[in-house]
VOGU-3710 file (C-alpha; in Angstrom, 3 decimals, decimal comma):
1> mttairradr> -10,371/-1,343/-56,185  -10,994/1,703/-53,968  -14,303/0,274/-52,777  -12,645/-3,052/-51,942  -9,935/-1,273/-49,938  -12,526/0,691/-47,999  -14,417/-2,482/-47,144  -11,205/-4,075/-45,875  -10,462/-0,968/-43,795  -13,844/-1,322/-42,058
11> rispvflalv> -14,029/-5,121/-41,740  -13,924/-6,394/-38,151  -10,464/-7,825/-37,566  -9,771/-11,462/-36,592  -7,864/-10,099/-33,577  -10,998/-8,473/-32,173  -13,081/-11,555/-32,940  -10,497/-13,652/-31,071  -10,824/-11,320/-28,074  -14,602/-11,731/-28,146
21> avlavsgwav> -14,143/-15,515/-28,333  -11,861/-15,449/-25,276  -14,455/-13,332/-23,456  -17,213/-15,821/-24,329  -15,214/-18,937/-23,385  -13,952/-17,461/-20,116  -17,472/-16,261/-19,313  -18,727/-19,815/-19,832  -15,938/-21,116/-17,570  -16,935/-18,687/-14,811
31> wsgalaagtg> -20,642/-19,477/-15,217  -20,268/-23,249/-15,321  -17,459/-23,546/-12,799  -15,550/-25,654/-15,323  -12,314/-24,603/-13,638  -13,405/-25,590/-10,151  -9,855/-25,337/-8,836  -9,261/-22,005/-10,559  -12,415/-19,897/-10,587  -10,325/-16,826/-9,856
41> favfvfvvsg> -8,200/-17,362/-12,966  -11,339/-17,733/-15,103  -12,677/-14,481/-13,620  -9,333/-12,797/-14,346  -9,404/-13,831/-18,024  -13,075/-12,891/-18,344  -12,596/-9,429/-16,826  -9,357/-8,642/-18,692  -10,748/-9,777/-22,052  -13,944/-7,820/-21,389
51> wvvslclhey> -11,885/-4,783/-20,453  -9,773/-5,016/-23,644  -12,932/-5,423/-25,746  -14,286/-2,245/-24,137  -10,983/-0,482/-24,916  -11,405/-1,402/-28,577  -14,964/-0,094/-28,576  -13,823/3,086/-26,787  -11,259/3,844/-29,483  -13,615/2,766/-32,275
61> ahartalhsg> -16,111/5,349/-31,027  -13,458/8,075/-31,264  -12,512/6,981/-34,784  -16,040/6,508/-36,070  -17,102/9,916/-34,791  -14,002/11,466/-36,369  -14,831/9,791/-39,694  -18,292/11,318/-39,738  -16,799/14,661/-38,705  -14,420/14,838/-41,662
71> disveakgyl> -11,289/12,841/-40,840  -11,389/10,103/-43,486  -7,793/9,105/-42,662  -9,035/6,868/-39,820  -10,098/4,277/-42,418  -6,636/3,801/-43,914  -5,128/3,617/-40,416  -7,299/0,603/-39,632  -9,047/2,193/-36,663  -12,467/1,038/-37,883
81> tlnplkytha> -11,483/-2,647/-37,787  -11,504/-2,763/-33,951  -7,991/-4,203/-34,107  -6,024/-3,009/-31,043  -2,764/-3,724/-32,886  -3,587/-0,837/-35,230  -3,507/1,725/-32,437  -0,764/4,325/-32,370  0,846/3,212/-29,085  0,415/-0,411/-28,029
91> llsivlpvlf> 1,890/0,415/-24,610  -0,575/3,222/-23,911  -3,474/1,484/-25,640  -3,442/-1,967/-24,062  -0,533/-2,624/-21,690  -0,942/0,380/-19,380  -4,746/0,099/-19,048  -4,433/-3,589/-18,129  -1,688/-2,760/-15,614  -3,914/-0,071/-14,094
101> vilggfglpg> -6,585/-2,731/-13,556  -4,156/-5,233/-12,024  -2,302/-2,758/-9,794  -5,034/-0,295/-8,881  -8,315/-2,060/-9,526  -9,689/0,729/-11,738  -10,134/1,299/-15,444  -8,265/4,065/-17,217  -7,923/3,880/-21,018  -4,734/5,279/-22,508
111> gavfiersri> -4,080/7,257/-25,674  -4,543/5,203/-28,810  -5,985/6,605/-32,033  -4,488/9,619/-33,795  -7,123/11,981/-35,143  -6,112/14,527/-37,789  -7,851/17,461/-36,187  -7,016/19,805/-39,059  -9,546/17,932/-41,195  -12,378/18,684/-38,785
121> rgrrrhslis> -14,344/21,912/-38,719  -16,407/23,147/-35,792  -15,721/23,092/-32,076  -18,750/20,933/-31,328  -17,422/18,175/-33,575  -14,043/18,232/-31,841  -15,751/17,980/-28,452  -18,005/15,147/-29,599  -15,046/13,133/-30,896  -13,402/13,327/-27,472
131> aagpltnvlf> -16,632/12,542/-25,616  -17,466/9,508/-27,773  -14,916/7,253/-26,031  -15,998/7,641/-22,403  -19,650/7,679/-23,471  -18,979/4,182/-24,831  -17,799/3,164/-21,351  -21,052/4,550/-19,950  -23,025/2,434/-22,428  -20,885/-0,638/-21,689
141> aavvtapfwl> -21,494/-0,157/-17,958  -25,260/0,054/-18,578  -25,183/-3,204/-20,553  -23,021/-5,083/-18,033  -25,180/-3,982/-15,110  -28,475/-4,663/-16,912  -29,072/-7,944/-15,030  -28,705/-5,988/-11,764  -30,999/-3,039/-12,458  -33,500/-5,254/-14,299
151> hqlagvpaaf> -33,512/-7,649/-11,317  -32,734/-10,647/-13,531  -30,090/-12,342/-11,370  -32,118/-15,360/-10,322  -30,153/-18,472/-11,202  -26,974/-16,548/-12,065  -23,935/-18,240/-10,430  -22,351/-16,100/-7,706  -18,901/-16,049/-9,350  -20,341/-14,786/-12,643
161> ryalaflall> -22,363/-12,150/-10,815  -19,277/-10,908/-8,981  -17,218/-10,900/-12,188  -19,870/-8,778/-13,938  -19,897/-6,401/-10,980  -16,132/-5,875/-11,128  -16,212/-5,419/-14,910  -18,936/-2,810/-14,380  -16,755/-1,087/-11,785  -13,974/-0,777/-14,378
171> qvtaailnfl> -16,356/0,823/-16,867  -17,645/3,333/-14,319  -14,137/4,286/-13,203  -13,052/4,623/-16,834  -15,953/6,944/-17,622  -15,384/9,135/-14,567  -11,613/9,396/-14,951  -11,727/10,000/-18,698  -14,200/12,818/-18,282  -11,831/14,672/-15,941
181> pvpgldgygv> -10,674/17,945/-17,578  -7,029/16,878/-17,299  -4,665/17,370/-20,280  -4,179/14,068/-22,049  -7,612/12,734/-21,075  -10,840/12,888/-23,058  -12,456/15,303/-20,631  -9,863/17,923/-21,519  -10,410/17,152/-25,201  -14,088/18,025/-24,733
191> iepwlshrlr> -13,361/21,512/-23,391  -10,124/22,231/-25,285  -11,793/23,586/-28,458  -13,532/26,206/-26,334  -10,340/27,480/-24,673  -8,226/30,353/-25,936  -5,299/29,548/-28,213  -2,894/30,994/-25,642  -4,188/28,798/-22,822  -4,050/25,688/-25,020
201> rqvepfapfg> -0,417/26,400/-25,869  0,426/26,790/-22,173  -1,268/23,512/-21,248  0,028/21,458/-24,195  3,409/20,478/-22,630  1,600/18,801/-19,696  -0,607/16,541/-21,845  1,827/13,562/-21,926  1,868/13,463/-18,112  -1,850/13,826/-17,391
211> llavfgllwv> -2,579/10,098/-17,465  0,268/9,221/-15,106  -0,596/12,140/-12,805  -4,153/10,851/-12,364  -2,835/7,343/-11,730  -0,433/8,676/-9,107  -3,086/10,767/-7,346  -5,340/7,744/-7,011  -2,710/6,197/-4,735  -3,238/9,023/-2,244
221> peinhvffdl> -5,491/7,382/0,395  -7,791/10,385/0,870  -8,327/10,852/-2,886  -8,711/7,124/-3,451  -11,356/6,920/-0,711  -13,433/9,795/-2,110  -13,133/8,463/-5,648  -14,271/4,941/-4,831  -17,085/6,268/-2,634  -18,385/7,995/-5,765
231> vdailralgv> -17,902/4,847/-7,871  -19,715/2,700/-5,293  -22,599/5,187/-5,137  -23,041/5,016/-8,928  -22,846/1,235/-8,899  -25,460/1,030/-6,137  -27,742/3,223/-8,256  -27,306/0,618/-11,008  -28,206/-2,173/-8,615  -24,652/-3,395/-7,973
241> sdwdsywgre> -23,906/-3,709/-4,269  -20,556/-3,136/-2,566  -20,605/-6,850/-1,765  -20,770/-7,773/-5,473  -17,938/-5,503/-6,623  -15,743/-6,332/-3,611  -15,818/-10,086/-4,189  -15,465/-9,591/-7,920  -12,185/-7,802/-7,266  -11,056/-10,474/-4,807
251> lfrfwqgepq> -11,779/-13,261/-7,305  -9,986/-11,285/-10,030  -6,794/-11,285/-7,945  -6,366/-15,042/-8,358  -2,638/-14,836/-7,549  -3,601/-14,154/-3,925  -5,421/-17,493/-3,747  -9,100/-18,349/-3,937  -11,047/-16,121/-1,505  -13,357/-17,713/1,038
261> ippvtgigqa> -16,634/-15,972/0,230  -19,191/-16,096/3,071  -22,722/-17,135/2,130  -25,065/-14,262/1,331  -27,939/-14,105/3,818  -29,746/-11,146/2,352  -29,900/-8,714/-0,529  -27,647/-5,711/-0,158  -25,711/-7,302/2,697  -22,927/-5,059/3,913
271> lt> -19,324/-6,189/4,056  -18,076/-7,351/7,428
//
């Protein structure tokens, strides 16, 4: 009986499989142009479903690393099933990250899985558990941008290329922002075990506000400009041009109407 329960606790959930199916179908719609009158909507569904899938993988990485570090409670909580409905806070786990994408055009995962830290021994393990999530975003970004840095874009429809570029942008922003040493974010979780007990107690009350503080600061024009300059530089290193990510974002915002994308006359063409 115990073995059967453990298998159920680790079995991939139908909810996650449904998300993957939506990602695949919407990706086909973007690629084929099946929704000729609504390419932007297809891009929106493709990017949002891809983003939610990456959120599930982000939290799974936290949970899986915690399991191997000593916290066996993550199994019974359903964290290993990749089901986003099992997360501690649905608002922070799914709703807020999607809103961040829609309102700000950047990816910022929220708090989701609860790790019983008392079960884990060793500061390195605590740090690794926190780092596992954003490292998953790094890996996801590498996979999504593979066609760009492998120079395998011949024959890829423009809309699909732009959608991939914007999805990659979300992964890069998520990795950068989550690695910030701000209370409430994974970056702080990486360094927290190495801080003094007194300092951790002083910082603890600010943890619930760290996520919102970062979101608010990104609306400051000067900070926003510097941040996205960094994001664009990383994307260019991965072969994704500013042109690709810009039009991916414009297509994503389908409620503004279908953008009139000028024909590309050369590789790496700058925006005008």
